[in-house]
N, C-alpha and C positions, 0 to 999 in steps of 0.2 A: 489879387490874382495876377495882374499885369506886372507888379513889382517882382513877384516870384519868377515870372517868365523871363525877366531880364537877367536872371542868374544862369540861364542856359549857356553852355559852352559853345564856342564857335563851331566845333565839329558837329554839335547837335543842330545848330542853325543851318549848317551846310546840308545835313541830311534832310532837314525839313524843306529846304529849297528844292532839292532833287525830288523829294516826295511830291512837292507841289507841281513840278513839271509832269510827273506821272499822273497826277490827278487831272490836269488839263488834257493830257492824252486820253485818259479814260472818258472824259466828257466828250471829246471830239469823236471817239469811236461810238459812244452811245448815241450821239446826234446823227451819226451816219446810218444807224440801223433803220430809222424811219425812211431814209432816202431809198435804201434798197427795197424796203417794203412797198414804197410807192411805185418803184420801177416794176417790181414783180406784178403788182395789181394792174398797172397800165398794160403790161404785156398780156396778162390773162384776159383782159377785156378788149384786146385788139381783135376785132372781127374781120379786119381786112386781110390779115396774114393767115397762112395755113396753120393747122394744129401742130404740125412738125416744126414749123418755123418758130411758133410761140414756145413750144417745148424746149427747143435748142436755145432760144433767148433766155428762158428762165433758168436753164442749167448753167448758162454762162454767168448768171448773177450769184451762183452758189459760192465759188471761191472767194469773191469779194466779201460776201456776207460772213463766211466762216472766218476770214482774216480779221474782220471788224470785231466779231465776237471774241476771238482769241486775244486780240489786242486790248479789248476792254477788260477781259479777265486778268491778263498779265499786268496791265497798268494798275488796276485796282489792288492786286496782290502786292505789287512793288511799293505802291504808296502807303499801304497799311503797314507793311513790314518796316520800311524806312522811318515812318513817323513814330511807330511804336518804339523802335530803337532809340530815336532821338529823345522821346519823352521819358523813356526808362533811364537814360543817362542823366537827364535833367533831374529826375527824382533822386538819383544817387547823390547829386550835388546838394540838393536841399536837405536830404537826410543827414549827410555828413556835416552840413553847417549847423543843423539843429543839435546833433550829437556834440559837436565841438562847443557850441554855445552852452549847452547844459553842463559840460565839464567845467566851465568857468563861472557858473552860477553858485551863489552861496546857498547854504542850507535853508536860510530864510526864504530865498526865492523859490526853491523847490517845494518847500512847505506851502507856499502861497498858491502854487499851481497844482500840486499833488503829483506823486509819482505815476498814479494811474492815468491821469490826464496826459502826462508827457509821453507815456507809452502809446496811448491812442493817437496822439498828434504825429508820432513817427510811423504809425501803421495805417489805421483806418482813414485818418485825415489825408494822408498822402495818396491813398488809393482813390479817395474821392476826387482829388486834384488830377490824378492820372486819367480817370474816366472822363472827366469833362475836358481835359486837354486834348485827348484823342478826338473827341467829337468836335471840339472847337476848331481844331486844325482843319478837319474836313469841311466844316461849315464856312470858315473864313475863306478857303480856297474855292470850294464848290459853289456856294451860294451866288457870289457875284458873277462868276464865269458862266454858270448855267443860266442865271437870270438874263444876262446880256445876250448870250449866244442864242438861247431858246427864244428870247423876245424878238430878236432879229428874224429868226425863222418863222415865228408865229405871226409877226406883223404882215407877212405876205398873204395871210388867210383872211377870211371874212371877219369884220368887226363884231358881228353878233356872236361868233365863237369866242373871241377874246373877252367879251363881256362876261362869259361864263367863268373864266379864270378870275376875273376881278371880283365877282360875287363870292366865289369860294374863298379867295384870299382874305377878303374883308371879314367874312364870317369866322374864319380860322383865327385871324388876328384878334378879334373880340374875345374868343375863347381863351387864347393865350394870355391876354391881358388880365382876364378874370382869375386865371390859375395863378399867375405871378402875385397878384394882390393878396390872394387867400393863402398861398402856401409859404411865402417867404417868412412871415413872423414866427412860424413854428419851428423853423430849421435850427436856429441857434439853441433853442430850448432842447431840441432833440439831441444835439451833440453833448450838452451838459448831462442829460439823463443817461446817455451812453457811457460817459465817464463814471457816473454814479453806479451803474450796473457793473462795470468792470471792477470798480473798487470793492463792491460787495462780494463779487466772485473771488477776488484775490484774498480778501479777508477770510472768507469761508475756507478756501483751500489752505491758507497758511495756518489757520486755527482749527483745522478739522479735528485733531486729537482732543483739543479742549472742548469743542462743541459736543463730541461724543461722550467725553468723560462726565460732563455735567448735564447730559440728556437735554441739550438746548436746541435740538434739531427743529422742534416745532416753532419756537420763537424766531430762529434764524431763517427758516423757510418763510415765515410770515413776513419778516422784514424784506426778504428778497421778492416775495410775491407782490408786495405793495409797490416796490420800485419797478418791478417788471410790468405791472398793470399801468403805472404812470407812464412808462416808456411806450407801452402799447397804445395808450390814448394819444400820446403825442405823435406817434407814427401814423395813426389813423387820420388825425387832423392835418398832418403834413401830406400824406399820400392821397387823400380823398380828392383834393383839387387836381392833382396830377393825373388821376384816373380819368379825367375828362378829356385829356389831350388826344389820346388814341381814338376814342369814339368821335371826338371833334374832327380829327383828320378824315375818318371814314365818312362822317356826315358831309364834310366839304366836298370830298370826292363824289359822294352819292348825288349831290346837287349838280356838280359839274357835268358828269357823264350823261345823265338823262337830258340835261339842257342841250348839250351839243347834239345828241342824236334826235331830240325832238325838233330842234331848229333845222337840222339837216333833213329830217323826214318831210317837214312842210316845204322846204326848198325843193327837194327832189320831186315832190308831188306836183308842183307847178312848173317843172322844168322840162324842156324838150329832151327827147330820148337820146339825142346825139351828145348832149352835154352831161348826161347823168353819170357815165363812167368816170369822167375826169373829176366831177364834183365828189363822187363817192370815194375815189382814191385819195382826194385831198382831205376829206373828212377823216378817213381812217388814218391818214398820216398825221393830221393835226393832233389826234388823241394822244399818241406817245409823247409829242412835244409838251402838251398840256400836263400830262402825268409827270414828265421830267421836271417841269417848272414847279409843280406842286410838291414834288419830292424835296425841294429845297426847304419847304416849310416843315416837312417831317424831320429833316436834319436839324433844323433850328429847334424843333420841339425836344429832340433828344438833349440838346445843349441846355434848354430851359428847364428840363426835368432835373438834370444833374447840377446845373449851375448854382442854385441857392445853397445846397449843402456844400458844394465845393468852395463857394465864396466864404461861407462860415469857416470851413476848414483852413482856407488860406489865411483868414484873419487870425485863427488860432496859431498857425505857424508863425505869422508875423509877430504875434504877441510874444512868442518865445525869442525870436531873433532880435526884436527891439528891446528886450528886457535888459535893463541895466543892472549888473551885479550889485547886490547890497553891500558886499565886501570887495574892496578894490585893492590893487597893488599899492604898496607904499612907494615913496619916492626913492627909497634906497638908503641904507645906513650901515655903517661898519660896526660890528659888535664891540662893546667896550670890555666885556667880561667873557667868561666861559662857563656854561652849565648852571647859570643862575636864573631864578624865576621870582618875580615880584608882582603881587596883586596889591594895588593901592586904591582903597575906597571904590571897589568895582561893584556896579549894579547893572542889571539887565532887565529890560521890560520887553516882552515879546510884542510884536505888532498886533494892535487891537486890544491888548490887555490894559486894564485900568491900573493895576498895581505891579510893581517890580517882582519878578520871580526870584532873582538873585539880588541881595541887598548888602551893600557895604562890606565886601570881602577884603580882608587884609591879611596877607601872610607873605613870607619870603623863605626861599631855600637856596643854599649854596651848592657849589660844585661837589659832586659825589654824595650828596645827601639823599636819603630815602624818605620821601614824604608820603604819608598815607592819608586817604580821605575816606571817612566812614560816616554812616548815617542811615536813617530809614529810607525806604524807596520813595522816590519823587522829591527828595530834599534838595537836589541840584548838583549832585556829585559829578555826573557826566557833563552837565552844562558848564561847570568850572573848566573841565578839559576842553570843551568846545570853544570857550573864550580864549584859551591859550593857543589853540590851533587856528583861531580866527574862522571857525565855521559860523560863528556869530561875532558881532562887534559889541562891546560893552556900550550901554547907553550913558553910563556915568563912570568916572574913574579911569584908571589906566592899568594896562597889563604890560609888564616888561619881561623880555627874554634877553639874557646876556647884557643887561644894562640898557637896552634899547626898547622903546615902545613898539609893540608888535604891529601897530598900524604903519610904522615906518619901513618895515621889511617888505620887499616883494614877496608875494605869497609862496612862490616856489622856494625862495631862500629860507623863509621862515620854517616851512614844513620839512625842508631838507635837514634842519637842525633837530628835528623831533622824530622819534619812531613811536608809533601808536599801535596798540592791540585793543580792539574794541570789545565791548561786552559780548556781542554776538560774533561768533567765529565765522568769518567770511572766507570761503575758499572758492577759487576759480577753476573752471574746467581746464585740465592740463595734467601735470604730474606733480608729485610731492615737491620735487626740486624746483619747478617753476613757481610754485606757491611760496616756497621758502625765500627765494631770491627775487620776489616780486618788486621790491623797491631798489634792487641793485642787480639788474640783469647782466651787468658785465661779469658777475661771478657765476654765471650759469654753468660754465664748464669746469668750475673748480670744485671737484667732488669732496676734497678734504674740508674746504671752507663750509660747504653745505652740511657735511656730516657734523662739524663742530657746532654749528647753529642748532642742528637737530639734537645734539647731545645736551646742550645748555637748556633747551626747552623741554627735554624729556621725551621728545618724539623718536629719538634713536632707538628706544627700547622696543617699540612695536614696528617701526619702519624696517629695522634690520631683520625682522622675521618674515617680511614679505619678499617673495622671490625677486621681484624687480627692484627692491629697495627704494631709493629716492626717485627712481624712474617709474614707480607704480602710478597708474592712472588715477586721476581724481575726477569723479563724476560731478555733474552740475550741483553746486552748493556743498560738495563734499559728502553726498548722501551715502557713499560707500564706506564711510568711516563713522565711528561712534562719536558722541558729543565730546568726550574727553580727548579723543584722538584729534578731532578737528581743532579743539582748543589748543593743544600742544603744537600742532602745525602752525596755527595762527600766531602763537607766541614766538615760534622760530623766525617769523618774518621780521619783526623789529630787532630781534637779536642779530640777524644777518645784516641788517642795514646799519652801517656805522652812523651814530648820531650822539649828540651831547645829552639829550633828554630822552629817557625811555619811559613811556606811559603805558600802564597796564590798567585798562578800564574794566574792573571786575573780571579780569581774564582768568583768574584762578578758581572761580566758583564751580566750574565743571570738573575740577581735579579733586581726587581724594586727598586727605590730609598729608599722607606720606609723600605723594608726588608733588603736592604743593610745596612742602618743605624742601624737597630735593631740588626742584626747579629754582626756587628763590636762592638757595645756597650756591647753585651753579652760576646763577646770574651775578651774584655778589662777587664770586670768585673770578669770573671772566671780565666783569665790567665794574671794577671798584671805583673808578673815577667818573663814571657816568651818573648823572642825576636821575633818580628814579621816582616817579609819581605813581602810586598804587591806589586805585579805587577798589575798595573791598567791602564785602558784607560780613566776612568772618573775622573775628578778633584774632584768631590764630595766625592769619596771614600777615598781620601788621604789628605783632608784638615787638619786633626788633626795630621798628622804624625810628629814625632820628626825630621825626616830628609827625604827630597825628593830628589831623584837622577833623573835628566833629561837626557835621552839618545837620541843621534841622530847620525846616521851613525857609530854605534859601539863605540861611545865615550860618556863619561859623560861631558855634556856641561853646566850643572848647578847643584848646590848642596846647600841645605838649607831648610828653612821652607817655607810654602806657601807664607807668606808675603814677605819674603826675595827674593824669586825667581820671584815674580811678578815685582819687580823692577830691579833685576840683570840679569835675563835670558830671552832673547827675545823669544826663542822657547817655554818656559813655559808660557809666557805672551800670546802668540798666541793661545796656547791650551786652556788657561783659558778664553780668550775672545770668543772663539768659543763655549764654553760650559756653561759659567756663564752669568747671566744678569748683567747689569750695576750696579744694586743695590748691587749685591753680590761681585763685584770687589771693593776692598778698594781704596780709593782716595790717 
């Protein structure tokens, strides 16, 4: 927690210092209120002066009392506003650092933490830190100042009264210690269960159509209910000890006040009448001081209630900030060739797996070649692309781009040489144009360039019919476009970004056969010299490829052209027979 606080900007620290000054002013005004109360009580009990004189004297105390109350209110408001602004700006810094850190993490790192957990760490965890930071600031400033100042004032009173505060404080300290011992172990588990609930909710929302289509509502609800009950049990175990804090504070106060008044009653009973007014006013004045002093414990309790969860949240934030990327920048290398790709005995074993997922991949492609990758679902086609992009690093073997090992490139330089369209069409909120030029924003105002990219991807056909054309708004996730339209816009993105290697990871699956053919023809026409890697499920998409790689169980089981594979690769032949007619299959 303290390490995070060191990230606060100087402007935030300055605001906290000013806020601390207002806190001290508030305490000063609060301590002045009992003084005015004592004066008014002494005036009221003055039997030597006339009623009119006492009345005038009491009225004279009103302006001072009002000023003290107003000063206390304004000081409290100023301290809260300034501290809140400082802490909010502090959270902005942390959130930005976490976001920047995540941008540099590899897919392996993100998989280990999970996306749901990262979302929670940037939202609910930071809110936990904010809540405790506000209370902690008030406690750090108020507790020592009130304790010292009020103790000096209280020391002027009877020792028997002070003993009441000691008893209450010791009792409350015991209750606090018990709560901390019981509540802390459950807090970390609580955060993990919160991540689990969030993940289940995201899965359900993203797969809602599938759940309904297969009538799986009952089993899905059962899974969620079990996780929900587990979270509820953890909440109960965590919150039950905390529930003792407020009653504990009331109990401590309940012991203190009767003690003070009981001791005072016995003292007044054996005291001369002349001394009773002074003693009574002193006792009534002592009570607010005692209450103010005990209020510091209440402030500490608020911190203690929030601190265990905030401590875990801070640890989760530090876990992200201290995480070393599994994939790091290379030392830098100059390309020796252009548009070439080489996989040499490449294998990949995922963390925690016993066996390699990708085994001994070997293939090469030259500048301007079209290489297709086909195979059953889960055979490693996308993983092959991820190894080239360095979303993962190979555990064995080497991957070369332009004659240089991809590990030797700085990541930005490596990915600048590649344009990628993923299997899932990802569109960002904005306009069609902003999505097309996402990787080359310097072309944002070049309407002809954007239109040319849209034409090559087939997006021009439907975008031209929209009144706003390429300035048409895109909703979150592109929900205001159909699947095929989203796919064509996402294909326009790598087309717009100039790169040596164009990768289409099953990007044509959402297109009909005619559009698929048209888009590929336009790409070959516009980019004859670019190397193209096409991952596909349909044989029709890759018939004209210069080289086709057939993958099965993480291995390349066939390599060659369409005609060569039909005779040499059983897996490819089976795929072709399932998709092509007898007339389309060569004899």
